[in-house]
C-alpha positions in Angstrom: -16.4 -5.3 -1.2 -15.3 -3.4 1.4 -17.2 0.0 2.4 -18.3 1.5 5.8 -19.9 5.1 6.4 -17.3 7.3 5.1 -15.3 5.0 2.8 -15.8 4.0 -0.5 -16.3 0.5 -1.6 -13.7 -1.5 -3.4 -14.1 -4.7 -5.2 -12.5 -7.5 -3.2 -9.9 -8.2 -5.6 -8.6 -4.9 -5.7 -8.3 -4.9 -1.8 -6.4 -8.5 -2.4 -3.9 -6.8 -4.7 -3.5 -3.7 -2.2 -2.5 -6.5 0.6 -0.2 -8.6 -1.2 1.6 -5.0 -2.3 1.5 -3.8 1.0 2.7 -7.3 2.3 5.6 -7.3 -0.2 6.4 -3.6 0.7 6.8 -4.0 4.2 8.7 -7.0 3.7 11.5 -5.3 1.2 11.5 -2.4 3.9 12.1 -4.7 6.8 14.5 -7.4 5.3 16.3 -5.2 2.8 17.2 -8.2 0.4 20.1 -7.8 -1.6 21.2 -9.6 -5.0 18.9 -11.5 -6.8 16.3 -12.3 -3.9 15.9 -8.6 -3.9 15.4 -7.5 -7.4 13.1 -10.2 -8.1 11.1 -8.7 -5.1 11.2 -5.3 -6.3 10.1 -6.3 -9.5 7.3 -7.8 -8.3 6.5 -4.7 -6.4 6.2 -3.1 -9.5 4.4 -5.4 -11.1 1.8 -5.4 -8.2 1.9 -1.3 -8.6 0.6 -1.6 -12.3 -2.3 -4.2 -11.5 -3.5 -1.8 -9.0 -3.2 1.4 -10.4 -4.8 -0.2 -13.8 -7.5 -1.9 -12.4 -10.7 -1.7 -14.2 -12.2 -0.2 -11.0 -10.5 3.0 -11.4 -11.4 4.0 -14.9 -10.8 7.7 -15.3 -11.2 8.3 -11.8 -7.7 7.5 -10.1 -6.5 10.0 -7.8 -3.8 10.0 -4.7 -6.6 10.3 -2.3 -8.5 7.3 -3.6 -5.4 5.2 -3.8 -4.8 6.4 -0.1 -8.4 5.1 0.6 -7.9 1.9 -0.9 -4.6 1.7 1.3 -6.6 2.2 4.5 -9.5 -0.3 3.4 -7.0 -3.0 2.7 -5.4 -2.4 5.9 -8.7 -2.5 7.5 -9.7 -5.6 5.8 -9.2 -9.4 7.4 -5.7 -10.4 6.6 -4.6 -6.8 5.9 -1.6 -4.6 7.2 -0.7 -1.0 7.5 2.2 0.2 5.2 5.2 0.7 7.1 6.6 4.4 7.0 10.1 5.0 5.9 11.8 8.3 6.0 15.4 9.2 5.1 16.8 10.9 8.1 20.4 12.3 8.5 21.6 9.8 5.8 20.0 6.8 7.1 16.5 5.2 6.1 14.2 5.1 9.4 11.3 2.8 9.5 8.7 3.7 11.5 5.3 1.7 12.6 2.0 3.5 11.5 0.5 2.4 14.8 2.7 4.7 16.7 1.4 8.1 14.5 -1.7 9.8 14.7 -4.2 9.5 11.9 -2.7 10.9 8.8 -4.9 12.9 6.3 -5.4 11.8 3.1 -3.4 13.0 -0.1 -5.7 16.0 -1.9 -6.3 15.1 -5.8 
């Protein structure tokens, strides 16, 4: 489990799932694979999303704020990485490194 003074403790398997999700998401954003490879990776990302969001840990207490806390905890755990930021600006997707931004507020809810 990962915990700190102001963080929620998450099971290790949930942290690992989130780390796999973030790694695959970042790879898709950076590489923008096409064809079969891209489709397979996007399908894998959807399957990982389902596994993370339906993990027994959440019970009836899933929320965007707790999901965000999981993303932060997974990034801070050994082997983790921060999720790249993507924005649509003037008709193009722009990729931003989260380390170039100040701290974000957790979503409410």
